[in-house]
C-alpha positions in Angstrom: 25.5 -30.3 -5.4 24.9 -28.6 -1.8 22.6 -26.2 -1.0 25.6 -24.0 0.5 27.0 -23.5 -3.2 24.4 -22.8 -5.0 24.1 -19.1 -6.4 21.4 -17.4 -4.8 18.5 -16.2 -7.8 19.0 -12.8 -8.3 15.8 -12.2 -8.5 14.8 -12.7 -5.3 17.6 -10.1 -4.1 16.1 -7.7 -6.9 12.6 -7.8 -5.0 13.7 -7.7 -1.8 15.8 -4.9 -2.7 13.3 -3.3 -5.1 10.3 -3.9 -1.8 12.7 -2.3 1.2 13.4 1.1 -1.5 9.1 1.4 -2.1 8.7 0.8 1.1 11.1 3.8 2.8 9.7 5.2 -0.1 6.7 5.8 0.7 6.7 6.5 4.5 8.9 9.6 4.2 6.2 10.8 1.2 4.0 10.1 3.7 5.7 11.6 6.8 6.2 14.2 5.0 3.0 14.9 4.2 2.5 14.5 8.2 4.9 17.0 8.8 3.5 19.7 6.3 -0.2 19.3 8.3 1.2 19.6 11.6 3.1 22.6 10.4 0.0 24.5 8.5 -2.2 23.2 11.1 -3.9 21.0 8.5 -5.8 18.4 9.5 -6.3 15.5 7.6 -4.0 16.1 4.9 -1.6 12.9 5.9 -4.6 10.6 5.1 -5.2 12.5 2.3 -1.8 12.1 0.5 -1.9 8.3 1.9 -5.1 7.6 -0.2 -3.4 8.1 -3.1 0.4 7.5 -2.6 -0.2 3.8 -1.5 -2.9 2.7 -4.3 -0.2 4.8 -6.4 2.6 2.9 -5.4 1.0 -0.9 -5.1 -0.1 -0.9 -8.2 3.3 0.7 -10.0 5.4 -1.9 -8.1 2.9 -4.5 -9.1 3.0 -3.9 -12.3 6.6 -4.3 -12.2 7.3 -6.8 -9.9 4.8 -8.9 -11.4 4.7 -10.8 -8.5 1.9 -12.4 -6.4 2.8 -10.7 -2.3 4.2 -7.4 -3.7 1.8 -5.1 -2.2 1.3 -7.7 0.7 5.4 -7.6 1.4 5.5 -3.6 0.7 2.4 -2.7 2.9 3.4 -4.4 6.2 6.9 -3.6 5.7 5.4 0.4 5.6 3.7 -1.1 8.5 6.2 -2.3 10.5 8.5 1.0 10.3 5.5 3.2 11.1 4.3 1.0 14.6 6.2 3.7 16.5 5.4 6.6 14.0 1.8 8.5 13.0 1.2 7.5 10.6 -1.3 5.2 10.2 -2.9 6.5 13.1 -1.8 6.3 16.9 1.6 4.4 17.7 1.3 0.7 17.7 1.1 -2.9 16.7 -1.9 -3.0 15.5 -0.8 -1.1 12.4 1.1 -4.5 11.2 -1.9 -6.6 10.7 -3.4 -4.0 9.5 -0.8 -3.8 6.9 -0.6 -7.6 6.4 -4.3 -7.8 6.1 -5.0 -4.6 3.5 -1.7 -5.6 0.7 -2.9 -9.5 1.2 -6.8 -8.2 0.2 -5.1 -6.0 -2.5 -2.7 -9.1 -3.8 -5.9 -11.4 -4.2 -8.1 -9.3 -5.9 -5.3 -8.3 -8.1 -4.5 -12.4 -8.3 -7.7 -13.0 -9.0 -9.3 -10.5 -11.4 -6.6 -10.2 -13.6 -6.8 -14.1 -14.6 -10.4 -13.3 -16.3 -11.4 -11.1 -18.8 -11.7 -7.6 -17.3 -8.2 -7.5 -16.6 -7.7 -4.2 -17.4 -10.1 -4.3 -14.1 -7.3 -5.3 -11.8 -6.3 -3.0 -10.5 -8.8 -1.1 -9.5 -10.9 -3.6 -8.2 -6.9 -4.6 -5.7 -7.1 -1.4 -4.4 -11.2 -1.0 -3.4 -10.6 -4.6 -1.7 -7.5 -2.9 0.4 -9.5 -0.1 0.8 -12.0 -2.0 2.2 -9.6 -4.1 4.7 -7.9 -1.3 5.5 -11.0 0.5 7.0 -12.8 -3.3 8.0 -9.3 -3.1 10.1 -9.4 0.3 11.6 -13.1 -0.6 12.6 -11.5 -3.8 14.9 -8.7 -1.8 16.0 -11.5 0.4 17.5 -14.2 -1.7 18.7 -11.5 -3.7 20.5 -9.2 -1.0 21.8 -12.4 1.4 23.8 -9.6 4.3 24.3 -7.8 3.9 21.3 -7.3 8.4 19.9 -9.5 9.4 18.1 -12.3 6.7 17.8 -15.4 9.1 18.2 -14.1 10.7 15.3 -13.5 7.7 12.8 -16.4 6.0 13.8 -18.6 9.5 13.2 -16.4 9.3 9.7 -15.6 6.6 8.2 -18.2 6.4 4.8 -16.5 9.5 4.2 -13.0 8.3 4.9 -14.3 4.8 2.6 -15.6 7.0 0.4 -12.8 9.6 -0.3 -10.0 6.5 -0.4 -11.8 5.0 -2.7 -12.4 8.0 -5.3 -8.0 9.4 -4.0 -7.2 4.8 -4.7 -8.7 5.1 -8.1 -7.4 8.1 -9.4 -4.1 6.9 -8.2 -4.5 3.4 -10.0 -5.9 5.5 -13.7 -2.0 7.8 -12.5 0.5 4.7 -11.6 -1.4 2.3 -15.2 -0.1 5.8 -17.4 3.1 6.3 -15.4 4.4 2.6 -16.5 2.9 2.7 -20.0 5.0 5.9 -20.5 8.1 6.2 -18.4 8.9 1.7 -17.5 6.6 -0.2 -20.2 10.0 -2.2 -21.9 12.3 0.3 -20.2 15.8 -2.1 -18.4 14.5 -1.0 -14.6 11.3 -3.2 -16.2 13.7 -5.7 -17.1 15.7 -5.9 -14.3 12.6 -5.8 -12.0 10.6 -8.1 -13.6 10.4 -11.2 -11.1 
């Protein structure tokens, strides 16, 4: 059978579409929070929203898709879309590297821990790894680009931001696990996207 006559694997298409939908939903939700923050002059609201929505969607998607590259694909696509936007900080291509490594840290940690006896804590640990990778990426960017906007503010508040993101992440993982168990587990959506 030649390569041109083979039928495409529908699971791959489902995964690709699912990743695109989740990434676009995250961009729209977080962009909306950013607009609300700008209109009502609430500093930090967009960051607080992102600290909750991203771990929620990464966890829920990782559970539903059951595929290693889920978080990496979602967060990298989100970062590519965010390049010209104010999501994840000032516009710039640096976001792609931060997004890739943050998602990869999530995937590797969730995969490694889910293989052991601490399986039920895999997504919590993955969210911590994602947050630390994200913060390490921003530290690298701010050190490499001295005239980057908000540099001084970031360095003054980075420990606080990290602690808040981890706390929000733990709450969002808990909510994602409950959402999956109550709304998706064993449903047609769960079966359809199982990769």
